[in-house]
C-alpha positions as protocol buffer text, in pm:
chain_id: "A"
residue {
  index: 1
  type: MET
  ca { x: 7 y: -10 z: 3 }
}
residue {
  index: 2
  type: HIS
  ca { x: 104 y: 357 z: -32 }
}
residue {
  index: 3
  type: GLY
  ca { x: 17 y: 615 z: 239 }
}
residue {
  index: 4
  type: SER
  ca { x: -214 y: 360 z: 420 }
}
residue {
  index: 5
  type: ASP
  ca { x: -259 y: 519 z: 748 }
}
residue {
  index: 6
  type: PHE
  ca { x: -618 y: 636 z: 679 }
}
residue {
  index: 7
  type: ASP
  ca { x: -697 y: 334 z: 446 }
}
residue {
  index: 8
  type: LEU
  ca { x: -605 y: 97 z: 749 }
}
residue {
  index: 9
  type: VAL
  ca { x: -845 y: 300 z: 995 }
}
residue {
  index: 10
  type: LEU
  ca { x: -1131 y: 266 z: 727 }
}
residue {
  index: 11
  type: LEU
  ca { x: -1080 y: -112 z: 679 }
}
residue {
  index: 12
  type: GLY
  ca { x: -1071 y: -184 z: 1058 }
}
residue {
  index: 13
  type: ARG
  ca { x: -1373 y: 56 z: 1131 }
}
residue {
  index: 14
  type: ASP
  ca { x: -1597 y: -28 z: 835 }
}
residue {
  index: 15
  type: LEU
  ca { x: -1507 y: -384 z: 744 }
}
residue {
  index: 16
  type: GLY
  ca { x: -1341 y: -524 z: 1070 }
}
residue {
  index: 17
  type: ILE
  ca { x: -1027 y: -595 z: 877 }
}
residue {
  index: 18
  type: ARG
  ca { x: -680 y: -558 z: 1046 }
}
residue {
  index: 19
  type: LEU
  ca { x: -383 y: -606 z: 822 }
}
residue {
  index: 20
  type: SER
  ca { x: -54 y: -748 z: 915 }
}
residue {
  index: 21
  type: GLY
  ca { x: 264 y: -780 z: 708 }
}
residue {
  index: 22
  type: LEU
  ca { x: 223 y: -438 z: 563 }
}
residue {
  index: 23
  type: PHE
  ca { x: 466 y: -275 z: 326 }
}
residue {
  index: 24
  type: ASP
  ca { x: 408 y: 92 z: 271 }
}
residue {
  index: 25
  type: THR
  ca { x: 608 y: 245 z: -6 }
}
residue {
  index: 26
  type: GLN
  ca { x: 566 y: 586 z: 137 }
}
residue {
  index: 27
  type: ILE
  ca { x: 721 y: 486 z: 455 }
}
residue {
  index: 28
  type: ALA
  ca { x: 992 y: 300 z: 247 }
}
residue {
  index: 29
  type: ALA
  ca { x: 1055 y: 634 z: 37 }
}
residue {
  index: 30
  type: ALA
  ca { x: 1101 y: 821 z: 369 }
}
residue {
  index: 31
  type: LEU
  ca { x: 1346 y: 574 z: 512 }
}
residue {
  index: 32
  type: LEU
  ca { x: 1550 y: 582 z: 200 }
}
residue {
  index: 33
  type: GLY
  ca { x: 1568 y: 953 z: 202 }
}
residue {
  index: 34
  type: ARG
  ca { x: 1374 y: 1041 z: -100 }
}
residue {
  index: 35
  type: GLU
  ca { x: 1266 y: 1388 z: -131 }
}
residue {
  index: 36
  type: SER
  ca { x: 938 y: 1339 z: -306 }
}
residue {
  index: 37
  type: LEU
  ca { x: 718 y: 1073 z: -125 }
}
residue {
  index: 38
  type: GLY
  ca { x: 412 y: 1068 z: -356 }
}
residue {
  index: 39
  type: LEU
  ca { x: 318 y: 756 z: -543 }
}
residue {
  index: 40
  type: ALA
  ca { x: 317 y: 954 z: -885 }
}
residue {
  index: 41
  type: SER
  ca { x: 675 y: 1078 z: -796 }
}
residue {
  index: 42
  type: LEU
  ca { x: 808 y: 731 z: -715 }
}
residue {
  index: 43
  type: LEU
  ca { x: 661 y: 571 z: -1017 }
}
residue {
  index: 44
  type: LYS
  ca { x: 822 y: 833 z: -1249 }
}
residue {
  index: 45
  type: ASP
  ca { x: 1154 y: 779 z: -1073 }
}
residue {
  index: 46
  type: TYR
  ca { x: 1161 y: 409 z: -1073 }
}
residue {
  index: 47
  type: HIS
  ca { x: 959 y: 328 z: -1379 }
}
residue {
  index: 48
  type: GLY
  ca { x: 944 y: 632 z: -1592 }
}
residue {
  index: 49
  type: ILE
  ca { x: 561 y: 621 z: -1568 }
}
residue {
  index: 50
  type: GLU
  ca { x: 349 y: 935 z: -1547 }
}
residue {
  index: 51
  type: LEU
  ca { x: 6 y: 876 z: -1387 }
}
residue {
  index: 52
  type: SER
  ca { x: -281 y: 1062 z: -1526 }
}
residue {
  index: 53
  type: LYS
  ca { x: -454 y: 1329 z: -1310 }
}
residue {
  index: 54
  type: LYS
  ca { x: -776 y: 1332 z: -1528 }
}
residue {
  index: 55
  type: TYR
  ca { x: -1002 y: 1191 z: -1274 }
}
residue {
  index: 56
  type: GLN
  ca { x: -859 y: 1347 z: -959 }
}
residue {
  index: 57
  type: ARG
  ca { x: -1157 y: 1561 z: -897 }
}
residue {
  index: 58
  type: ALA
  ca { x: -1423 y: 1331 z: -1055 }
}
residue {
  index: 59
  type: ASP
  ca { x: -1756 y: 1235 z: -871 }
}
residue {
  index: 60
  type: TRP
  ca { x: -1645 y: 891 z: -750 }
}
residue {
  index: 61
  type: ALA
  ca { x: -1996 y: 824 z: -605 }
}
residue {
  index: 62
  type: MET
  ca { x: -2138 y: 796 z: -977 }
}
residue {
  index: 63
  type: ARG
  ca { x: -2236 y: 456 z: -1089 }
}
residue {
  index: 64
  type: PRO
  ca { x: -2136 y: 287 z: -1302 }
}
residue {
  index: 65
  type: LEU
  ca { x: -1780 y: 419 z: -1308 }
}
residue {
  index: 66
  type: THR
  ca { x: -1662 y: 478 z: -1651 }
}
residue {
  index: 67
  type: GLU
  ca { x: -1388 y: 268 z: -1819 }
}
residue {
  index: 68
  type: GLY
  ca { x: -1152 y: 562 z: -1787 }
}
residue {
  index: 69
  type: MET
  ca { x: -1223 y: 590 z: -1412 }
}
residue {
  index: 70
  type: LEU
  ca { x: -1163 y: 223 z: -1344 }
}
residue {
  index: 71
  type: GLU
  ca { x: -827 y: 245 z: -1545 }
}
residue {
  index: 72
  type: TYR
  ca { x: -733 y: 537 z: -1327 }
}
residue {
  index: 73
  type: ALA
  ca { x: -817 y: 377 z: -1001 }
}
residue {
  index: 74
  type: ALA
  ca { x: -620 y: 48 z: -1095 }
}
residue {
  index: 75
  type: ALA
  ca { x: -324 y: 234 z: -1190 }
}
residue {
  index: 76
  type: ASP
  ca { x: -280 y: 336 z: -827 }
}
residue {
  index: 77
  type: THR
  ca { x: -220 y: -22 z: -748 }
}
residue {
  index: 78
  type: GLN
  ca { x: -101 y: -206 z: -1036 }
}
residue {
  index: 79
  type: TYR
  ca { x: 268 y: -114 z: -989 }
}
residue {
  index: 80
  type: LEU
  ca { x: 282 y: -145 z: -610 }
}
residue {
  index: 81
  type: ASN
  ca { x: 414 y: -506 z: -604 }
}
residue {
  index: 82
  type: THR
  ca { x: 694 y: -437 z: -854 }
}
residue {
  index: 83
  type: LEU
  ca { x: 768 y: -101 z: -662 }
}
residue {
  index: 84
  type: SER
  ca { x: 779 y: -250 z: -331 }
}
residue {
  index: 85
  type: ASP
  ca { x: 1015 y: -533 z: -435 }
}
residue {
  index: 86
  type: GLN
  ca { x: 1248 y: -263 z: -580 }
}
residue {
  index: 87
  type: MET
  ca { x: 1238 y: -58 z: -264 }
}
residue {
  index: 88
  type: ARG
  ca { x: 1273 y: -376 z: -37 }
}
residue {
  index: 89
  type: THR
  ca { x: 1584 y: -462 z: -219 }
}
residue {
  index: 90
  type: GLU
  ca { x: 1734 y: -107 z: -190 }
}
residue {
  index: 91
  type: LEU
  ca { x: 1636 y: -108 z: 190 }
}
residue {
  index: 92
  type: ARG
  ca { x: 1798 y: -433 z: 241 }
}
residue {
  index: 93
  type: ALA
  ca { x: 2127 y: -324 z: 77 }
}
residue {
  index: 94
  type: ARG
  ca { x: 2139 y: -15 z: 304 }
}
residue {
  index: 95
  type: GLY
  ca { x: 2074 y: -219 z: 621 }
}
residue {
  index: 96
  type: ARG
  ca { x: 1716 y: -57 z: 676 }
}
residue {
  index: 97
  type: GLU
  ca { x: 1462 y: -322 z: 586 }
}
residue {
  index: 98
  type: SER
  ca { x: 1407 y: -376 z: 980 }
}
residue {
  index: 99
  type: TRP
  ca { x: 1339 y: -20 z: 1009 }
}
residue {
  index: 100
  type: LEU
  ca { x: 1059 y: -50 z: 753 }
}
residue {
  index: 101
  type: VAL
  ca { x: 915 y: -356 z: 933 }
}
residue {
  index: 102
  type: GLU
  ca { x: 918 y: -175 z: 1274 }
}
residue {
  index: 103
  type: GLU
  ca { x: 749 y: 142 z: 1121 }
}
residue {
  index: 104
  type: CYS
  ca { x: 470 y: -63 z: 949 }
}
residue {
  index: 105
  type: GLN
  ca { x: 397 y: -284 z: 1235 }
}
residue {
  index: 106
  type: ALA
  ca { x: 358 y: 53 z: 1449 }
}
residue {
  index: 107
  type: LEU
  ca { x: 120 y: 179 z: 1191 }
}
residue {
  index: 108
  type: GLU
  ca { x: -72 y: -140 z: 1199 }
}
residue {
  index: 109
  type: GLU
  ca { x: -105 y: -126 z: 1572 }
}
residue {
  index: 110
  type: SER
  ca { x: -200 y: 245 z: 1599 }
}
residue {
  index: 111
  type: SER
  ca { x: -468 y: 225 z: 1329 }
}
residue {
  index: 112
  type: SER
  ca { x: -638 y: -45 z: 1513 }
}
residue {
  index: 113
  type: SER
  ca { x: -658 y: 148 z: 1839 }
}
residue {
  index: 114
  type: VAL
  ca { x: -791 y: 461 z: 1675 }
}
residue {
  index: 115
  type: GLN
  ca { x: -1111 y: 584 z: 1853 }
}
residue {
  index: 116
  type: HIS
  ca { x: -1421 y: 486 z: 1624 }
}
residue {
  index: 117
  type: SER
  ca { x: -1631 y: 768 z: 1518 }
}
residue {
  index: 118
  type: GLU
  ca { x: -1936 y: 630 z: 1678 }
}
residue {
  index: 119
  type: GLU
  ca { x: -1764 y: 699 z: 2019 }
}
residue {
  index: 120
  type: ILE
  ca { x: -1701 y: 1051 z: 1943 }
}
residue {
  index: 121
  type: ASP
  ca { x: -2004 y: 1305 z: 1988 }
}
residue {
  index: 122
  type: PRO
  ca { x: -2068 y: 1399 z: 1617 }
}
residue {
  index: 123
  type: VAL
  ca { x: -2166 y: 1755 z: 1722 }
}
residue {
  index: 124
  type: SER
  ca { x: -1797 y: 1822 z: 1816 }
}
residue {
  index: 125
  type: ARG
  ca { x: -1717 y: 1788 z: 1451 }
}
residue {
  index: 126
  type: VAL
  ca { x: -1957 y: 2069 z: 1328 }
}
residue {
  index: 127
  type: LYS
  ca { x: -1824 y: 2410 z: 1315 }
}
residue {
  index: 128
  type: GLY
  ca { x: -2036 y: 2651 z: 1510 }
}
residue {
  index: 129
  type: ALA
  ca { x: -2188 y: 2382 z: 1731 }
}
residue {
  index: 130
  type: ARG
  ca { x: -2009 y: 2503 z: 2040 }
}
residue {
  index: 131
  type: GLU
  ca { x: -2238 y: 2812 z: 2025 }
}
residue {
  index: 132
  type: LEU
  ca { x: -2570 y: 2623 z: 2044 }
}
residue {
  index: 133
  type: THR
  ca { x: -2805 y: 2585 z: 2341 }
}
residue {
  index: 134
  type: PRO
  ca { x: -2838 y: 2236 z: 2496 }
}
residue {
  index: 135
  type: ARG
  ca { x: -3177 y: 2206 z: 2313 }
}
residue {
  index: 136
  type: GLN
  ca { x: -3040 y: 2309 z: 1979 }
}
residue {
  index: 137
  type: LEU
  ca { x: -2743 y: 2056 z: 2028 }
}
residue {
  index: 138
  type: THR
  ca { x: -2979 y: 1779 z: 2100 }
}
residue {
  index: 139
  type: ALA
  ca { x: -3165 y: 1882 z: 1778 }
}
residue {
  index: 140
  type: LEU
  ca { x: -2845 y: 1877 z: 1587 }
}
residue {
  index: 141
  type: ARG
  ca { x: -2741 y: 1538 z: 1719 }
}
residue {
  index: 142
  type: GLN
  ca { x: -3072 y: 1397 z: 1604 }
}
residue {
  index: 143
  type: ALA
  ca { x: -3037 y: 1575 z: 1267 }
}
residue {
  index: 144
  type: LEU
  ca { x: -2679 y: 1430 z: 1220 }
}
residue {
  index: 145
  type: GLN
  ca { x: -2825 y: 1077 z: 1284 }
}
residue {
  index: 146
  type: TRP
  ca { x: -3099 y: 1137 z: 1026 }
}
residue {
  index: 147
  type: ARG
  ca { x: -2842 y: 1244 z: 774 }
}
residue {
  index: 148
  type: ASP
  ca { x: -2630 y: 948 z: 844 }
}
residue {
  index: 149
  type: LYS
  ca { x: -2937 y: 724 z: 805 }
}
residue {
  index: 150
  type: LEU
  ca { x: -3017 y: 870 z: 451 }
}
residue {
  index: 151
  type: ALA
  ca { x: -2654 y: 855 z: 364 }
}
residue {
  index: 152
  type: ARG
  ca { x: -2639 y: 476 z: 441 }
}
residue {
  index: 153
  type: GLU
  ca { x: -2972 y: 409 z: 272 }
}
residue {
  index: 154
  type: ASN
  ca { x: -2848 y: 582 z: -48 }
}
residue {
  index: 155
  type: ASP
  ca { x: -2486 y: 470 z: -17 }
}
residue {
  index: 156
  type: LYS
  ca { x: -2370 y: 817 z: -44 }
}
residue {
  index: 157
  type: ALA
  ca { x: -2120 y: 1039 z: 130 }
}
residue {
  index: 158
  type: LEU
  ca { x: -2260 y: 1257 z: 423 }
}
residue {
  index: 159
  type: PHE
  ca { x: -2173 y: 1579 z: 244 }
}
residue {
  index: 160
  type: ARG
  ca { x: -2369 y: 1458 z: -61 }
}
residue {
  index: 161
  type: ILE
  ca { x: -2687 y: 1434 z: 137 }
}
residue {
  index: 162
  type: ILE
  ca { x: -2649 y: 1788 z: 295 }
}
residue {
  index: 163
  type: GLY
  ca { x: -2333 y: 1984 z: 448 }
}
residue {
  index: 164
  type: ASP
  ca { x: -2282 y: 2068 z: 796 }
}
residue {
  index: 165
  type: GLY
  ca { x: -2354 y: 2432 z: 751 }
}
residue {
  index: 166
  type: PRO
  ca { x: -2707 y: 2409 z: 606 }
}
residue {
  index: 167
  type: LEU
  ca { x: -2802 y: 2154 z: 863 }
}
residue {
  index: 168
  type: LEU
  ca { x: -2679 y: 2371 z: 1135 }
}
residue {
  index: 169
  type: GLU
  ca { x: -2873 y: 2664 z: 1006 }
}
residue {
  index: 170
  type: ALA
  ca { x: -3199 y: 2449 z: 1002 }
}
residue {
  index: 171
  type: VAL
  ca { x: -3148 y: 2371 z: 1361 }
}
residue {
  index: 172
  type: VAL
  ca { x: -3113 y: 2738 z: 1445 }
}
residue {
  index: 173
  type: MET
  ca { x: -3414 y: 2836 z: 1242 }
}
residue {
  index: 174
  type: ASN
  ca { x: -3627 y: 2549 z: 1390 }
}
residue {
  index: 175
  type: PRO
  ca { x: -3872 y: 2545 z: 1098 }
}
residue {
  index: 176
  type: GLN
  ca { x: -4233 y: 2471 z: 1161 }
}
residue {
  index: 177
  type: ARG
  ca { x: -4289 y: 2348 z: 796 }
}
residue {
  index: 178
  type: ALA
  ca { x: -4086 y: 2174 z: 544 }
}
residue {
  index: 179
  type: ARG
  ca { x: -4107 y: 2465 z: 285 }
}
residue {
  index: 180
  type: GLU
  ca { x: -3922 y: 2692 z: 527 }
}
residue {
  index: 181
  type: LEU
  ca { x: -3614 y: 2471 z: 451 }
}
residue {
  index: 182
  type: PHE
  ca { x: -3599 y: 2608 z: 90 }
}
residue {
  index: 183
  type: ASP
  ca { x: -3491 y: 2952 z: 244 }
}
residue {
  index: 184
  type: ILE
  ca { x: -3172 y: 2794 z: 378 }
}
residue {
  index: 185
  type: LYS
  ca { x: -2877 y: 2859 z: 137 }
}
residue {
  index: 186
  type: GLY
  ca { x: -2708 y: 2533 z: 51 }
}
residue {
  index: 187
  type: PHE
  ca { x: -3023 y: 2315 z: 159 }
}
residue {
  index: 188
  type: PRO
  ca { x: -3076 y: 2086 z: -130 }
}
residue {
  index: 189
  type: LYS
  ca { x: -3427 y: 2140 z: -258 }
}
residue {
  index: 190
  type: GLY
  ca { x: -3479 y: 1790 z: -340 }
}
residue {
  index: 191
  type: LEU
  ca { x: -3399 y: 1687 z: 25 }
}
residue {
  index: 192
  type: ALA
  ca { x: -3626 y: 1958 z: 151 }
}
residue {
  index: 193
  type: ARG
  ca { x: -3911 y: 1864 z: -82 }
}
residue {
  index: 194
  type: ASN
  ca { x: -3882 y: 1462 z: -27 }
}
residue {
  index: 195
  type: LYS
  ca { x: -3752 y: 1431 z: 345 }
}
residue {
  index: 196
  type: GLY
  ca { x: -3787 y: 1786 z: 485 }
}
residue {
  index: 197
  type: SER
  ca { x: -4123 y: 1685 z: 685 }
}
residue {
  index: 198
  type: ASP
  ca { x: -3904 y: 1427 z: 865 }
}
residue {
  index: 199
  type: LEU
  ca { x: -3666 y: 1652 z: 979 }
}
residue {
  index: 200
  type: VAL
  ca { x: -3936 y: 1906 z: 1098 }
}
residue {
  index: 201
  type: ARG
  ca { x: -4079 y: 1621 z: 1298 }
}
residue {
  index: 202
  type: ILE
  ca { x: -3749 y: 1557 z: 1459 }
}
residue {
  index: 203
  type: PHE
  ca { x: -3726 y: 1919 z: 1567 }
}
residue {
  index: 204
  type: GLU
  ca { x: -4090 y: 1900 z: 1697 }
}
residue {
  index: 205
  type: SER
  ca { x: -4003 y: 1594 z: 1906 }
}
residue {
  index: 206
  type: VAL
  ca { x: -3672 y: 1767 z: 2048 }
}
residue {
  index: 207
  type: ALA
  ca { x: -3883 y: 2067 z: 2157 }
}
residue {
  index: 208
  type: ARG
  ca { x: -4079 y: 1819 z: 2389 }
}
residue {
  index: 209
  type: VAL
  ca { x: -3773 y: 1677 z: 2552 }
}
residue {
  index: 210
  type: PRO
  ca { x: -3744 y: 1782 z: 2936 }
}
residue {
  index: 211
  type: GLU
  ca { x: -3449 y: 2007 z: 3019 }
}
residue {
  index: 212
  type: SER
  ca { x: -3308 y: 1742 z: 3236 }
}
residue {
  index: 213
  type: GLU
  ca { x: -3252 y: 1514 z: 2947 }
}
residue {
  index: 214
  type: LEU
  ca { x: -3072 y: 1780 z: 2710 }
}
residue {
  index: 215
  type: GLN
  ca { x: -2689 y: 1735 z: 2666 }
}
residue {
  index: 216
  type: SER
  ca { x: -2452 y: 2023 z: 2639 }
}
residue {
  index: 217
  type: TYR
  ca { x: -2154 y: 2057 z: 2422 }
}
residue {
  index: 218
  type: PRO
  ca { x: -1912 y: 1766 z: 2512 }
}
residue {
  index: 219
  type: SER
  ca { x: -1651 y: 1872 z: 2741 }
}
residue {
  index: 220
  type: ARG
  ca { x: -1293 y: 1796 z: 2697 }
}
residue {
  index: 221
  type: PRO
  ca { x: -1060 y: 1707 z: 2980 }
}
residue {
  index: 222
  type: ARG
  ca { x: -837 y: 1997 z: 3086 }
}
residue {
  index: 223
  type: ALA
  ca { x: -498 y: 1950 z: 2936 }
}
residue {
  index: 224
  type: ARG
  ca { x: -199 y: 1961 z: 3181 }
}
residue {
  index: 225
  type: SER
  ca { x: 37 y: 2246 z: 3138 }
}
residue {
  index: 226
  type: ARG
  ca { x: 294 y: 2159 z: 2880 }
}
residue {
  index: 227
  type: ARG
  ca { x: 517 y: 2437 z: 2975 }
}
residue {
  index: 228
  type: SER
  ca { x: 867 y: 2303 z: 3034 }
}
residue {
  index: 229
  type: SER
  ca { x: 1136 y: 2419 z: 3261 }
}
residue {
  index: 230
  type: PRO
  ca { x: 1432 y: 2604 z: 3122 }
}
residue {
  index: 231
  type: GLU
  ca { x: 1650 y: 2323 z: 3182 }
}
residue {
  index: 232
  type: THR
  ca { x: 1414 y: 2083 z: 2982 }
}
residue {
  index: 233
  type: GLU
  ca { x: 1399 y: 2337 z: 2697 }
}
residue {
  index: 234
  type: ALA
  ca { x: 1776 y: 2365 z: 2698 }
}
residue {
  index: 235
  type: LEU
  ca { x: 1808 y: 1978 z: 2681 }
}
residue {
  index: 236
  type: LEU
  ca { x: 1550 y: 1967 z: 2404 }
}
residue {
  index: 237
  type: GLU
  ca { x: 1755 y: 2208 z: 2181 }
}
residue {
  index: 238
  type: ALA
  ca { x: 2062 y: 1988 z: 2244 }
}
residue {
  index: 239
  type: LEU
  ca { x: 1880 y: 1665 z: 2145 }
}
residue {
  index: 240
  type: LYS
  ca { x: 1757 y: 1844 z: 1831 }
}
residue {
  index: 241
  type: PHE
  ca { x: 2106 y: 1934 z: 1740 }
}
residue {
  index: 242
  type: VAL
  ca { x: 2225 y: 1566 z: 1762 }
}
residue {
  index: 243
  type: ARG
  ca { x: 1912 y: 1436 z: 1577 }
}
residue {
  index: 244
  type: ASN
  ca { x: 1969 y: 1677 z: 1297 }
}
residue {
  index: 245
  type: ALA
  ca { x: 2323 y: 1591 z: 1256 }
}
residue {
  index: 246
  type: LEU
  ca { x: 2254 y: 1228 z: 1255 }
}
residue {
  index: 247
  type: ALA
  ca { x: 1953 y: 1268 z: 1004 }
}
residue {
  index: 248
  type: GLU
  ca { x: 2169 y: 1460 z: 783 }
}
residue {
  index: 249
  type: LYS
  ca { x: 2454 y: 1192 z: 789 }
}
residue {
  index: 250
  type: LEU
  ca { x: 2170 y: 911 z: 716 }
}
residue {
  index: 251
  type: GLY
  ca { x: 2023 y: 1113 z: 438 }
}
residue {
  index: 252
  type: ILE
  ca { x: 1684 y: 1115 z: 576 }
}
residue {
  index: 253
  type: ALA
  ca { x: 1445 y: 1387 z: 696 }
}
residue {
  index: 254
  type: LYS
  ca { x: 1476 y: 1491 z: 1066 }
}
residue {
  index: 255
  type: GLY
  ca { x: 1111 y: 1387 z: 1141 }
}
residue {
  index: 256
  type: THR
  ca { x: 1167 y: 1058 z: 975 }
}
residue {
  index: 257
  type: LEU
  ca { x: 1439 y: 989 z: 1227 }
}
residue {
  index: 258
  type: LEU
  ca { x: 1278 y: 1141 z: 1525 }
}
residue {
  index: 259
  type: SER
  ca { x: 988 y: 1390 z: 1550 }
}
residue {
  index: 260
  type: ASN
  ca { x: 1003 y: 1692 z: 1757 }
}
residue {
  index: 261
  type: ALA
  ca { x: 727 y: 1549 z: 1956 }
}
residue {
  index: 262
  type: VAL
  ca { x: 927 y: 1225 z: 2046 }
}
residue {
  index: 263
  type: LEU
  ca { x: 1225 y: 1436 z: 2133 }
}
residue {
  index: 264
  type: SER
  ca { x: 1018 y: 1647 z: 2364 }
}
residue {
  index: 265
  type: ARG
  ca { x: 900 y: 1338 z: 2548 }
}
residue {
  index: 266
  type: VAL
  ca { x: 1249 y: 1233 z: 2572 }
}
residue {
  index: 267
  type: ALA
  ca { x: 1368 y: 1562 z: 2714 }
}
residue {
  index: 268
  type: ARG
  ca { x: 1081 y: 1544 z: 2975 }
}
residue {
  index: 269
  type: THR
  ca { x: 1129 y: 1197 z: 3092 }
}
residue {
  index: 270
  type: ASN
  ca { x: 1521 y: 1244 z: 3089 }
}
residue {
  index: 271
  type: PRO
  ca { x: 1594 y: 868 z: 3062 }
}
residue {
  index: 272
  type: LYS
  ca { x: 1920 y: 750 z: 3188 }
}
residue {
  index: 273
  type: ASP
  ca { x: 1977 y: 420 z: 3011 }
}
residue {
  index: 274
  type: LEU
  ca { x: 1860 y: 246 z: 2681 }
}
residue {
  index: 275
  type: SER
  ca { x: 1584 y: 52 z: 2848 }
}
residue {
  index: 276
  type: SER
  ca { x: 1432 y: 359 z: 2991 }
}
residue {
  index: 277
  type: LEU
  ca { x: 1467 y: 536 z: 2651 }
}
residue {
  index: 278
  type: ALA
  ca { x: 1276 y: 259 z: 2489 }
}
residue {
  index: 279
  type: GLU
  ca { x: 978 y: 315 z: 2713 }
}
residue {
  index: 280
  type: VAL
  ca { x: 942 y: 667 z: 2556 }
}
residue {
  index: 281
  type: GLU
  ca { x: 632 y: 670 z: 2322 }
}
residue {
  index: 282
  type: GLY
  ca { x: 756 y: 680 z: 1952 }
}
residue {
  index: 283
  type: MET
  ca { x: 1102 y: 524 z: 2025 }
}
residue {
  index: 284
  type: ARG
  ca { x: 1129 y: 236 z: 1787 }
}
residue {
  index: 285
  type: GLY
  ca { x: 1410 y: -27 z: 1831 }
}
residue {
  index: 286
  type: TRP
  ca { x: 1592 y: 87 z: 1502 }
}
residue {
  index: 287
  type: LYS
  ca { x: 1584 y: 449 z: 1643 }
}
residue {
  index: 288
  type: ILE
  ca { x: 1739 y: 344 z: 1965 }
}
residue {
  index: 289
  type: GLU
  ca { x: 2000 y: 167 z: 1753 }
}
residue {
  index: 290
  type: VAL
  ca { x: 2085 y: 456 z: 1543 }
}
residue {
  index: 291
  type: VAL
  ca { x: 2062 y: 741 z: 1770 }
}
residue {
  index: 292
  type: GLY
  ca { x: 2012 y: 603 z: 2120 }
}
residue {
  index: 293
  type: ASP
  ca { x: 2368 y: 641 z: 2260 }
}
residue {
  index: 294
  type: SER
  ca { x: 2393 y: 973 z: 2121 }
}
residue {
  index: 295
  type: LEU
  ca { x: 2086 y: 1110 z: 2286 }
}
residue {
  index: 296
  type: LEU
  ca { x: 2196 y: 948 z: 2635 }
}
residue {
  index: 297
  type: GLU
  ca { x: 2538 y: 1111 z: 2602 }
}
residue {
  index: 298
  type: VAL
  ca { x: 2365 y: 1460 z: 2574 }
}
residue {
  index: 299
  type: ILE
  ca { x: 2148 y: 1392 z: 2867 }
}
residue {
  index: 300
  type: HIS
  ca { x: 2443 y: 1255 z: 3080 }
}
residue {
  index: 301
  type: ARG
  ca { x: 2646 y: 1568 z: 2975 }
}
residue {
  index: 302
  type: GLY
  ca { x: 2356 y: 1788 z: 3081 }
}
C-alpha cells in the first residue's frame, strides 16, 4: 500500500479488517531519504511512468464508473508489487529493511486503536456547534443521525446528502414547515421537498424533551500544562542538534528519524539508560540503535 494510515483505519472501522505484514511504499521512500514521497513521483523515478490526473476531481460516487475511471483507479495499485520489491531490495542493501518492518508494524497497531467515530460525539465535528444551546445541540445530534441514516440508505457520502452548514442553520431556524427549509442557502431542494417533513418532525420531538434530558456541548478534559522548565528546553535543543546531525548523515528527513514530539517526550522523561529510553512513546528499536547512545550522551552531559 502507499500512504496507508487512513486506509487502515477505514478497513478496521467499516469492515473489521486488520492487516499484518504491511509494506507501505511511502514509509519506505522516507526511510530511503527520497525527497518526494508521493506515489506519482516514485513511479516516475523508478519506472518512468506518469500517472494521469484526469479523474482526480471526478465524482467517484457515480455509478457505474466509466472505463477511464476504472483504469485510473487501477493505476494506483498495479505497480505497487514491483515498486515494493525494488524498494525492499534497496532498503536491504542499506541495512534498513528492519526499520521499515518496525514502522509498518507500528502503523498497523496504531490504526487498530484509533477511536471509532461512533464513540465521538458527532456535534464536536460541526463548526459552530459550540455556540448552540443544549436544546439546539440535541436537535443537531438528531439531525446528524437522520443524515447518517439517509447516507447509508442511499450509499452516499454525508456531504452529498447535506453539508454541516445548512444542517446547522436548519437547527437554529427550527422550522415549523418543510417549505421553510427552501430558504436556507445550500439546503438541497430535493431533500427539503422529499424528506424535509421528517426533519421538521425531529425538531418538534426535540422541543418536547425535558430540560433534564438535554445534553450540553461535550467537554474536553483540561490538558495539563505543557510548559517546560528552562533546563528541559535547553536539553530539547541539544537533543535536536544531535538528531539533526545524524539525520543529515543518514540522508533522511529529521522527522523521519525522530519527530520533535518524540524528542520533547525524551527531554521531559530524561531517561538514563537505553531501556528507559525504549519506554518513551515513539522510540522504535531501530531509532534506539541509530541515535540512542548519542541522545543519552547529551542527557548525561547535561
